[in-house]
Residue frames relative to the residue before (quaternion, step in Angstrom):
aa qw qx qy qz dx dy dz
X 1.0000 0.0000 0.0000 0.0000 0.00 0.00 0.00
X 0.5081 -0.6466 0.4687 0.3226 3.59 -1.00 0.76
X 0.4042 -0.7004 0.5318 0.2515 3.53 -1.18 0.54
X 0.1916 -0.7497 0.6251 0.1023 3.50 -1.22 0.67
X 0.0371 -0.8268 0.5613 0.0054 3.56 -0.94 0.73
X 0.0918 -0.7482 0.6489 0.1034 3.48 -1.40 0.09
X 0.2582 -0.7558 0.5775 0.1690 3.54 -1.23 0.35
X 0.1706 -0.7215 0.6558 0.1425 3.50 -1.33 0.44
X 0.1773 -0.7932 0.5788 0.0661 3.54 -0.74 1.12
X 0.3374 -0.7164 0.5776 0.1986 3.57 -0.84 1.03
X 0.3122 -0.8028 0.4833 0.1569 3.55 -0.26 1.29
X 0.5911 0.5588 -0.3719 0.4472 3.59 1.21 -0.28
X 0.7262 0.4104 -0.2264 0.5029 3.57 1.26 -0.38
X 0.6048 0.5952 -0.3575 0.3902 3.60 1.05 -0.76
X 0.1004 -0.8065 0.5818 0.0317 3.56 -0.87 1.03
X 0.5098 -0.7027 0.3860 0.3119 3.57 1.23 0.57
X 0.2414 0.8031 -0.5115 0.1877 3.60 1.00 0.76
X 0.3608 -0.7838 0.4292 0.2670 3.58 1.32 -0.37
X 0.3722 0.7250 -0.5058 0.2828 3.63 1.15 0.23
X 0.6308 0.5262 -0.3380 0.4593 3.61 1.01 -0.72
X 0.6466 0.5298 -0.3140 0.4501 3.58 1.00 -0.83
X 0.6897 0.4924 -0.2700 0.4572 3.56 0.85 -1.01
X 0.7655 0.3962 -0.1956 0.4677 3.59 1.00 -0.83
X 0.4838 0.6669 -0.4435 0.3529 3.63 1.21 -0.05
X 0.3487 -0.7655 0.4946 0.2187 3.63 -0.48 1.11
X 0.6886 0.4592 -0.2824 0.4850 3.60 1.14 -0.53
X 0.2973 -0.7901 0.4834 0.2318 3.61 1.31 -0.21
X 0.4232 0.7133 -0.4516 0.3290 3.58 0.85 1.04
X 0.6234 0.5196 -0.3390 0.4759 3.60 1.27 0.16
X 0.0691 0.7720 -0.6289 0.0615 3.56 -1.08 0.81
X 0.5487 -0.5607 0.4782 0.3948 3.55 -1.27 0.19
X 0.3638 -0.7243 0.5478 0.2074 3.56 -0.94 0.93
X 0.2356 -0.8226 0.5083 0.0977 3.56 -0.11 1.33
X 0.6185 0.5549 -0.3502 0.4324 3.61 1.23 -0.19
X 0.7477 0.3219 -0.1953 0.5469 3.61 1.27 -0.16
X 0.1491 -0.7520 0.6338 0.1024 3.53 -1.27 0.51
X 0.4272 -0.7126 0.5018 0.2406 3.55 -0.90 0.98
X 0.6787 -0.4736 0.3536 0.4359 3.60 -1.25 0.21
X 0.6793 0.4708 -0.2826 0.4869 3.60 1.21 -0.49
X 0.5954 -0.6296 0.3355 0.3695 3.60 1.28 0.10
X 0.5818 0.5736 -0.3768 0.4365 3.59 1.21 0.41
X 0.4541 -0.5991 0.5631 0.3431 3.55 -1.31 0.31
X 0.3353 -0.7801 0.4869 0.2045 3.63 -0.56 1.08
X 0.5208 -0.5904 0.5105 0.3458 3.54 -1.26 0.45
X 0.1183 0.7772 -0.6140 0.0702 3.56 -1.16 0.60
X 0.5692 -0.5445 0.4659 0.4030 3.55 -1.29 0.25
X 0.1444 -0.8102 0.5620 0.0831 3.58 -0.87 0.86
X 0.7817 0.0869 -0.0961 0.6101 3.57 1.29 -0.04
X 0.6107 -0.5464 0.4232 0.3865 3.55 -1.29 0.27
X 0.5144 0.6558 -0.4649 0.2985 3.54 -1.24 0.40
X 0.4516 0.6767 -0.4632 0.3515 3.58 1.27 -0.08
X 0.2424 -0.7851 0.5574 0.1188 3.57 -0.89 0.99
X 0.4604 -0.6885 0.4415 0.3450 3.57 1.27 -0.18
X 0.2452 0.8192 -0.4906 0.1677 3.58 1.17 0.53
X 0.4184 -0.7458 0.4332 0.2849 3.59 1.14 -0.56
X 0.4001 0.7332 -0.4732 0.2798 3.59 1.23 -0.03
X 0.6441 0.5373 -0.3285 0.4341 3.59 0.91 -0.88
X 0.6587 0.5164 -0.2982 0.4587 3.55 0.99 -0.85
X 0.6635 0.5171 -0.2982 0.4510 3.57 0.99 -0.85
X 0.7405 0.4225 -0.2397 0.4645 3.61 0.90 -0.86
X 0.5308 0.6443 -0.4116 0.3658 3.61 1.20 -0.31
X 0.3456 -0.7755 0.4880 0.2027 3.62 -0.49 1.14
X 0.7038 0.4447 -0.2612 0.4886 3.59 1.19 -0.41
X 0.3503 -0.7436 0.4835 0.3009 3.62 1.31 -0.09
X 0.2994 0.7970 -0.4663 0.2404 3.55 1.03 0.88
X 0.7105 0.4560 -0.2458 0.4763 3.61 1.23 -0.28
X 0.1130 -0.7475 0.6527 0.0492 3.50 -0.99 1.00
X 0.2111 -0.7902 0.5687 0.0876 3.57 -0.84 1.02
X 0.1083 -0.7635 0.6346 0.0502 3.53 -1.03 0.89
X 0.0531 -0.8056 0.5898 -0.0174 3.56 -0.85 1.01
X 0.0557 0.7852 -0.6152 0.0420 3.55 -1.09 0.76
X 0.5086 -0.6187 0.4982 0.3321 3.52 -1.21 0.51
X 0.4075 -0.6749 0.5556 0.2642 3.53 -1.08 0.77
X 0.4658 -0.6436 0.5151 0.3218 3.56 -1.08 0.63
X 0.6726 -0.4930 0.3573 0.4206 3.57 -1.23 0.40
X 0.6380 0.5411 -0.3221 0.4432 3.59 0.99 -0.83
X 0.6718 0.4861 -0.2869 0.4797 3.61 0.99 -0.91
X 0.6415 0.5437 -0.3236 0.4338 3.59 1.02 -0.75
X 0.7281 0.4251 -0.2311 0.4855 3.57 1.04 -0.76
X 0.5594 0.6364 -0.3866 0.3641 3.60 1.19 -0.28
């Protein structure tokens, strides 16, 4: 079964360096231009579906601001 993932970005740590965006193999992360963090940056966030939960974004983040959650899709979700 394919894997599905999501990320949570700690906005107190994210400095909008874009390393997560550049290194995301699924290309599903972007800076959220509609929000500004307490430190004055646009935080990274998922902007479309397709995250597999690979964890690359978390590994390359110099501030350790990204937590990755991964789960298996059910057969019903995979076929939908």
